[in-house]
PATIDO-864219 format. One line per 8 residues: their letters; for each residue x, y, z of N, C-alpha, C. Coordinates in steps of 0.1 Angstrom, whole numbers, plus 5000, padded with zeros to 4 digits. Atoms other than C-alpha are relative to their C-alpha. Example, Ala and Ser with C-alpha at 12.3 -4.5 7.8 and 13.67 -1.06 7.14 Angstrom:
% residues 2
as> 5009 4988 5000 5123 4955 5078 5009 5012 5000 | 4991 4989 5000 5137 4989 5071 4992 5011 5008 .
% end
This chain:
% residues 264
mkelclrl> 4986 4998 5004 5230 4922 5007 5004 4989 4990 | 4996 5011 5010 5234 4888 4990 4994 5002 4987 | 5007 4998 5013 5209 4898 4963 5008 5011 4993 | 4992 4990 5006 5229 4930 4957 5013 4995 4994 | 4988 5006 5004 5261 4910 4954 4998 4992 4987 | 5003 5008 5012 5245 4887 4928 4997 5009 4988 | 5003 4991 5011 5231 4915 4908 5012 5008 4994 | 4989 4992 5004 5263 4935 4907 5013 4992 4997 .
kvseatlr> 4989 5009 5003 5286 4905 4905 5013 5004 5007 | 4988 4996 4992 5309 4917 4933 4999 4992 5013 | 5000 5006 4987 5320 4903 4966 4993 5008 5011 | 5007 4993 4989 5303 4912 4999 5009 5011 5006 | 4991 4990 4995 5334 4930 5011 5001 5012 4991 | 4999 4989 5009 5336 4951 4980 4987 5008 5000 | 5013 4993 4999 5299 4959 4982 4999 5009 5012 | 5000 4992 4988 5302 4970 5018 5008 5013 4999 .
rdlavlaq> 4992 4988 5001 5330 4994 5010 4994 5010 4991 | 5007 4990 5009 5311 5009 4981 4988 5006 5006 | 5012 4995 4994 5280 5013 5001 5004 5010 5011 | 4995 4991 4990 5300 5030 5029 5004 5013 4994 | 4996 4988 5007 5314 5055 5004 4988 5008 4996 | 5012 4993 5004 5280 5063 4990 4992 5006 5012 | 5006 4995 4988 5266 5067 5025 5007 5013 5005 | 4992 4988 4996 5294 5092 5034 4997 5011 4991 .
ekkitrty> 5003 4990 5010 5285 5111 5002 4985 5004 5001 | 5015 4997 4998 5248 5111 5014 4992 4997 4987 | 5008 5004 5011 5237 5094 4982 4991 4989 5002 | 5009 5011 4996 5221 5065 5000 4998 5001 5015 | 5002 5003 4985 5207 5056 5034 5002 4985 5002 | 4997 5014 4997 5222 5024 5048 4988 4994 5008 | 5009 5007 4993 5198 4998 5060 5006 4987 5004 | 4995 5013 4996 5203 4965 5077 4998 4990 4988 .
ggalsefn> 5000 5009 5012 5213 4942 5048 4999 5007 4987 | 5001 4993 5013 5212 4969 5021 5001 5015 5001 | 5000 4986 5001 5206 5005 5012 4988 5006 4993 | 5011 4993 5007 5180 5030 5001 5006 5013 4993 | 4994 4989 5007 5189 5055 4974 4992 5013 5001 | 5005 4986 4998 5180 5091 4986 4985 5000 5004 | 5014 5000 4998 5145 5079 4995 4996 5008 5013 | 5004 4993 4988 5144 5092 5031 5003 5014 5001 .
drfpsfre> 4996 4986 4999 5161 5125 5024 4993 5009 4989 | 5005 4992 5011 5146 5136 4991 4985 4998 4997 | 5014 5003 5002 5112 5120 4989 4992 5009 5010 | 5008 4991 4991 5085 5144 5004 4996 4992 5013 | 5003 5006 4987 5079 5137 5041 4985 4996 5001 | 5013 5005 4998 5048 5120 5054 4991 5013 5003 | 5008 4989 4997 5035 5153 5068 4998 5010 4988 | 5001 4992 5012 5042 5172 5036 4989 4994 4990 .
rqgqgtra> 5010 5006 5009 5021 5147 5016 4986 4998 5006 | 5013 5003 4993 4993 5144 5042 4990 5010 4995 | 5010 4990 5003 4977 5177 5031 4997 5000 4985 | 5002 5001 5014 4977 5167 4994 4988 4991 4996 | 5010 5009 5004 4946 5153 4977 4991 4994 5010 | 5007 5006 4988 4926 5150 5009 4986 4995 4996 | 5013 5004 5003 4892 5147 4992 5000 4986 4993 | 4999 5013 5006 4903 5118 4970 5004 4989 5010 .
kariataa> 4996 5010 4989 4920 5101 5000 4988 4996 5009 | 5011 5002 4991 4889 5105 5021 4990 4991 4993 | 5009 5008 5008 4868 5089 4993 5004 4986 4999 | 4994 5013 5000 4891 5060 4990 4999 4993 5013 | 5000 5005 4987 4892 5056 5027 4986 4995 5004 | 5014 5004 4997 4854 5054 5030 4997 4987 4992 | 5002 5012 5008 4853 5028 5002 5007 4988 5007 | 4992 5011 4993 4879 5007 5022 4993 4994 5011 .
lrffkpgk> 5007 5005 4988 4855 5003 5051 4993 4987 4998 | 5008 5012 5003 4836 4976 5033 5008 4987 5001 | 4991 5012 5000 4866 4953 5035 5001 4994 5015 | 4998 5004 4986 4865 4950 5074 4989 4991 5005 | 5010 5010 4994 4849 4920 5091 5007 4996 5013 | 4994 5004 4987 4853 4910 5127 5008 4987 4999 | 4992 5012 4999 4879 4884 5135 5011 4998 4990 | 4991 5001 5011 4901 4891 5105 5013 5008 5004 .
tyffdsgt> 4987 4994 4998 4938 4902 5102 5003 5009 4988 | 4998 4990 5011 4947 4933 5081 5014 5006 5001 | 4987 4993 5001 4979 4949 5069 4998 5014 4995 | 5000 4986 5004 4983 4987 5066 5014 5004 4995 | 4987 4996 5005 5011 4998 5043 5004 5014 5004 | 4996 4986 4998 5030 5031 5044 4992 5009 4991 | 5007 4990 5009 5016 5063 5029 4989 5007 5007 | 5010 4992 4994 4991 5090 5036 4986 4996 4996 .
tiyaiaea> 5013 5005 5003 4962 5074 5018 4996 4988 5009 | 5002 5010 4991 4966 5044 5040 4997 5006 5014 | 5003 4993 4988 4966 5068 5070 4985 5004 5000 | 5014 4995 5001 4933 5082 5057 4990 4988 5003 | 5008 5012 4997 4919 5046 5058 4999 4998 5015 | 5000 5002 4986 4930 5043 5094 4991 5010 5007 | 5009 4990 4995 4912 5076 5102 4985 4996 4999 | 5014 5004 5003 4880 5063 5086 4996 4988 5009 .
frdqpvtp> 5003 5012 4991 4882 5030 5105 4999 5004 5014 | 5001 4995 4986 4888 5049 5138 4986 5005 5002 | 5013 4994 4998 4855 5067 5132 4988 4990 4999 | 5010 5010 5001 4836 5035 5122 5007 4986 5002 | 4993 5012 4998 4855 5006 5138 4992 4987 4999 | 5006 5014 5000 4847 4969 5132 5009 4992 5009 | 4992 5008 4990 4859 4947 5161 4994 4987 5003 | 4985 4999 4998 4876 4925 5170 5007 4998 4988 .
vtivtsnl> 4992 5002 5012 4903 4927 5144 5015 5001 5005 | 4986 4999 4998 4941 4924 5143 5006 5008 4988 | 4994 4991 5010 4961 4951 5124 5015 5000 5002 | 4985 4999 5001 4998 4949 5114 5003 5011 4991 | 4997 4988 5009 5014 4980 5099 5015 5003 5001 | 4986 4995 5001 5048 4994 5088 4999 5015 5002 | 5003 4986 5000 5032 5029 5092 4998 5005 5014 | 5001 4996 4986 5039 5045 5125 4988 5008 5004 .
pvgeilas> 5012 4993 4996 5011 5071 5125 4988 4992 5000 | 5011 5010 5000 4987 5043 5116 4999 4993 5013 | 4999 5008 4987 4998 5023 5146 4995 5009 5011 | 5004 4991 4990 4993 5053 5168 4985 5003 5001 | 5014 4996 5001 4958 5062 5156 4991 4988 5003 | 5008 5012 4999 4945 5026 5158 5001 4993 5014 | 4997 5008 4988 4961 5013 5190 4990 5003 5012 | 5009 4997 4989 4936 5031 5213 4986 4995 4998 .
ipgvqvfq> 5014 5005 5002 4905 5015 5198 4998 4987 5007 | 5003 5012 4994 4890 4989 5220 4996 4989 4990 | 5003 5012 5009 4889 4954 5204 5009 5000 4988 | 4991 5000 5012 4917 4963 5179 5014 4997 5006 | 4986 5003 4996 4951 4946 5184 5009 5006 4989 | 4991 4994 5010 4979 4966 5166 5014 4995 5003 | 4986 5005 5000 5013 4952 5158 5008 5008 4990 | 4991 4993 5009 5042 4972 5142 5010 4990 4995 .
lagqllhl> 4989 5008 5005 5067 4955 5119 5013 5004 5006 | 4987 4997 4996 5102 4953 5130 5007 5007 4987 | 4993 4994 5012 5127 4972 5107 5006 5013 5003 | 4994 4988 4999 5146 5003 5101 4990 5012 4999 | 5009 4989 5000 5127 5035 5109 5006 5011 4990 | 4997 4989 5008 5128 5061 5081 4991 5012 5005 | 5008 4990 4992 5118 5092 5101 4992 5009 4992 | 5008 4991 5008 5107 5115 5073 4988 4993 4994 .
qstllget> 5011 5007 5005 5085 5088 5059 4991 4993 5010 | 5007 5006 4989 5073 5075 5092 4996 4986 4998 | 5003 5014 5004 5076 5039 5080 5012 4992 5004 | 4990 5010 4997 5096 5008 5088 5003 4991 4988 | 4996 5006 5013 5115 4992 5060 5013 4992 5002 | 4988 5007 5001 5143 4968 5051 4999 4985 5002 | 5000 5014 4999 5153 4932 5055 4994 4995 5012 | 5006 5005 4988 5142 4929 5091 4985 5001 4999 .
aqkslefw> 5014 4999 5002 5108 4942 5082 4994 4989 4991 | 5004 5011 5009 5105 4917 5054 4999 4987 5008 | 5000 5012 4992 5114 4889 5078 4989 4999 5010 | 5011 5000 4990 5089 4900 5104 4986 4997 4994 | 5013 5003 5007 5061 4896 5078 4998 4985 5000 | 5002 5014 5000 5068 4859 5079 4993 4994 5012 | 5008 5005 4988 5051 4856 5113 4985 5001 4997 | 5014 4996 5002 5018 4867 5097 4994 4994 4988 .
rfdvafls> 5008 5002 5012 4990 4857 5073 4989 5010 5001 | 5009 4989 5000 4967 4885 5063 4987 4997 4992 | 5012 5002 5008 4931 4884 5051 4999 5011 4990 | 5001 4989 5009 4933 4918 5035 5012 5009 5003 | 4989 4990 4998 4963 4942 5029 4996 5012 4991 | 5002 4987 5006 4959 4979 5020 5014 5005 4996 | 4987 4997 5005 4988 4989 4998 5001 5013 4992 | 4998 4987 5007 5002 5022 4984 5010 4998 4989 .
aegmdgeg> 4990 5000 5010 5023 5030 4954 5002 5014 4995 | 4997 4987 5004 5038 5059 4936 4995 5003 4986 | 5004 4997 5013 5025 5055 4901 4992 4988 4994 | 5006 5011 5007 5003 5035 4877 4998 5005 4985 | 5003 4998 5014 5000 5033 4839 4995 4988 4994 | 5005 5012 5007 4989 5009 4812 5007 4987 5003 | 4992 5012 4998 5017 4985 4821 4997 4994 5014 | 5002 5005 4987 5010 4983 4858 5002 5010 5011 .
iwnsqaai> 4998 4991 4989 5019 4997 4892 5015 5001 5003 | 4986 4996 4998 5052 5014 4901 5002 5005 5014 | 4997 4994 4986 5069 5023 4934 5015 5005 5000 | 4988 4991 5000 5098 5045 4945 5013 4993 5003 | 4988 5006 4995 5123 5020 4960 4999 4985 4998 | 4999 5014 5001 5135 4985 4953 4996 4993 5013 | 5003 5006 4987 5132 4977 4991 4985 5000 5002 | 5014 5000 4998 5096 4988 4991 4993 4989 4991 .
veqqkvlm> 5005 5010 5009 5088 4966 4961 5002 4986 5005 | 4997 5014 4994 5105 4936 4977 4991 4997 5012 | 5009 5002 4988 5086 4941 5009 4986 4998 4996 | 5014 5002 5005 5053 4944 4991 4998 4987 4994 | 5002 5013 5007 5059 4913 4971 5000 4989 5011 | 5001 5010 4988 5066 4893 5004 4986 5001 5006 | 5014 4998 4994 5034 4908 5018 4989 4994 4992 | 5011 5006 5008 5012 4899 4989 5000 4985 4999 .
grtgvsvf> 4999 5015 4999 5025 4863 4991 4994 4995 5012 | 5006 5004 4987 5010 4862 5026 4986 5006 5002 | 5013 4992 4999 4977 4880 5019 4989 4993 4991 | 5011 5006 5008 4943 4867 5008 4996 5010 4989 | 5004 4990 5010 4932 4900 4991 5009 5012 5002 | 4992 4988 5000 4956 4928 4982 4993 5011 4993 | 5008 4988 5005 4939 4962 4978 5009 5012 4998 | 4991 4989 5003 4959 4989 4960 4991 5013 5001 .
cldssklk> 5007 4988 4998 4948 5024 4971 5008 5012 4994 | 4993 4991 5008 4958 5049 4945 4991 5011 4995 | 5009 4989 5004 4943 5084 4939 5005 5004 4986 | 4998 4996 5013 4942 5102 4906 5013 5006 4997 | 4987 4994 5002 4975 5119 4911 5011 4990 4995 | 4991 5010 5004 4992 5086 4905 4999 4995 4986 | 5002 5005 5014 4978 5081 4870 5010 5005 4990 | 4990 4997 5010 5002 5080 4841 5013 5004 5005 .
rraphfll> 4987 4997 4993 5031 5082 4865 5008 4987 5001 | 4991 5012 4998 5061 5058 4866 5010 5004 5011 | 4990 4998 4990 5084 5055 4895 5012 4991 4996 | 4988 5007 5004 5119 5039 4894 4998 4985 4999 | 5000 5014 4999 5108 5004 4902 4986 4994 4997 | 5013 5007 5004 5080 4982 4886 4996 4990 5011 | 5005 5010 4990 5059 4963 4911 4993 4988 4994 | 5007 5012 5006 5034 4942 4891 4991 5005 4989 .
pwsqvevl> 5009 4996 5011 5012 4942 4860 4985 4999 5005 | 5014 5000 4996 4974 4947 4861 4994 4986 5001 | 5005 5013 5000 4969 4910 4855 5001 4993 5014 | 4997 5005 4986 4982 4904 4891 4993 5009 5011 | 5007 4991 4991 4961 4932 4907 4986 4995 5003 | 5013 5005 4997 4930 4920 4925 4990 5011 5002 | 5010 4989 4998 4913 4952 4937 5008 5013 5000 | 4995 4986 5000 4920 4989 4930 4990 5009 5006 .
ltdltpek> 5008 4990 4994 4906 5016 4952 5005 5013 4994 | 4995 4988 5006 4908 5049 4933 4988 5010 4998 | 5010 4991 5003 4888 5081 4927 4998 5002 4985 | 5001 4999 5014 4893 5076 4890 4988 4992 4994 | 5010 5008 5007 4864 5066 4867 5005 4990 4991 | 4995 5010 5010 4866 5036 4844 5004 5006 4987 | 4997 4993 5012 4867 5060 4815 5014 5006 5000 | 4987 4995 4998 4898 5077 4828 5011 4989 5000 .
lrgagiai> 4990 5011 5000 4915 5044 4835 5002 4994 4986 | 4998 5006 5014 4908 5031 4800 5008 5010 4992 | 4993 4990 5008 4921 5064 4786 5015 5000 5003 | 4986 5001 4996 4954 5057 4804 5006 4986 4995 | 4995 5013 5005 4956 5022 4788 4998 4989 5010 | 5003 5010 4990 4943 5004 4819 4987 4993 4997 | 5012 5007 5004 4918 4978 4808 4991 4996 5011 | 5010 5003 4990 4886 4976 4828 4988 4994 4992 .
rdeqlpaa> 5011 5007 5007 4860 4951 4815 4987 5004 5006 | 5013 4996 4995 4823 4957 4819 4997 4995 5013 | 5003 5006 4988 4820 4933 4847 5009 5005 5012 | 4991 4995 4990 4847 4952 4865 4996 5014 5004 | 5004 4987 4996 4828 4985 4867 4996 5000 5015 | 5002 5000 4986 4824 4996 4903 4987 4994 5006 | 5013 5004 4994 4787 4992 4911 4997 4985 4996 | 5004 5013 5005 4782 4961 4889 5009 4989 5006 .
alktsaks> 4990 5009 4995 4814 4944 4901 4997 4996 5015 | 5002 5002 4986 4805 4948 4938 4987 4991 5002 | 5012 5008 4998 4771 4931 4932 5001 4987 4993 | 5001 5012 5008 4779 4904 4907 5013 4992 5000 | 4988 5007 5001 4816 4895 4908 5002 4989 5011 | 4997 5011 4990 4826 4862 4924 5009 5004 5011 | 4990 4995 4990 4855 4879 4941 4993 5009 5010 | 5006 4990 4991 4832 4905 4956 4991 4993 5011 .
aaippppg> 5008 5007 4990 4813 4878 4975 5006 5001 5014 | 4993 4999 4987 4839 4882 5003 5000 5014 5005 | 5000 4986 4996 4833 4920 5005 4986 5003 5005 | 5013 4997 4994 4805 4929 5029 4994 5013 4995 | 5006 4987 5004 4780 4957 5021 5006 5012 5008 | 4994 4989 4993 4793 4992 5031 4991 5004 5011 | 5008 4996 4989 4782 5006 5064 4994 5014 4998 | 5006 4986 5000 4759 5037 5068 4998 5006 4986 .
pladeaes> 5003 4992 5012 4758 5064 5041 5007 4995 4988 | 4993 5005 5011 4782 5045 5019 4991 4992 4991 | 5009 5009 5008 4754 5023 5007 4994 5008 4988 | 5005 4992 5011 4739 5052 4986 5010 5002 4990 | 4989 4997 5009 4773 5060 4971 5003 4988 4991 | 4997 5012 5007 4777 5024 4960 4993 4999 4987 | 5008 5001 5012 4750 5029 4934 5006 5008 4988 | 4995 4991 5010 4771 5054 4915 5011 4994 4992 .
defpvhil> 4989 5005 5008 4794 5046 4886 5013 5007 5004 | 4988 4993 4996 4818 5070 4902 5007 4993 5012 | 4995 5007 4988 4823 5046 4932 5014 4994 4998 | 4986 5003 5003 4860 5040 4935 5005 4986 5003 | 4995 5014 4998 4862 5002 4937 5000 4993 4987 | 4999 5007 5012 4874 4982 4908 5005 4986 5003 | 4996 5014 4998 4875 4944 4909 5007 4996 4987 | 4992 5003 5012 4903 4934 4885 5002 4985 4997 .
% end
């Protein structure tokens, strides 16, 4: 609320009245300490998006398994690609671990795994998106430090990564400040797409999980250096030293230039 007042140069009383009018007109969804513009009503629901791009999401999810090590703490963001990672982890769990999430379906699918402690963020529930968001959610992140965070977004282009709501961007920035390695999980449908809010440039992205080849990324203006190619990077990059070898059949796939991990 204070940030909105500063940006709009109005008093808190004026802002509350204006937000109340916009909420009555169903142009925004009020949250504790702020508002979301049409996100929960007009953005496709979690279930609607779950059936889209399933092959790409499964591929990204399989790649994500290499980031799990016993004794670590992980964050799972909102979104259906992140849910696919939870499904893959359920089938090949690494324990013990602690998982914190804003994603209700993720919490449900992981909570029954022995050796996995699952915590949900506090915050306002957006029922169509099955996620927790807002000022309270941001504050609850301050109780945690994460080894790895799996993050979603709505678009990527040559400039960087974009997302659909200012509140989501603010929450992700708080999260990244408390995380050792931030892993963005974006399938090919997000390429050359911009959302209303810019999150960060590629210079600040550590790891990208995607089904896109380096050639397609370069064609969109996203610079991938030779040492950042998937197979080579996973074997030679200094950053990749913290990433363990993939379990099971993933080892064969890691030899392919199509493998969807880019160390940036």
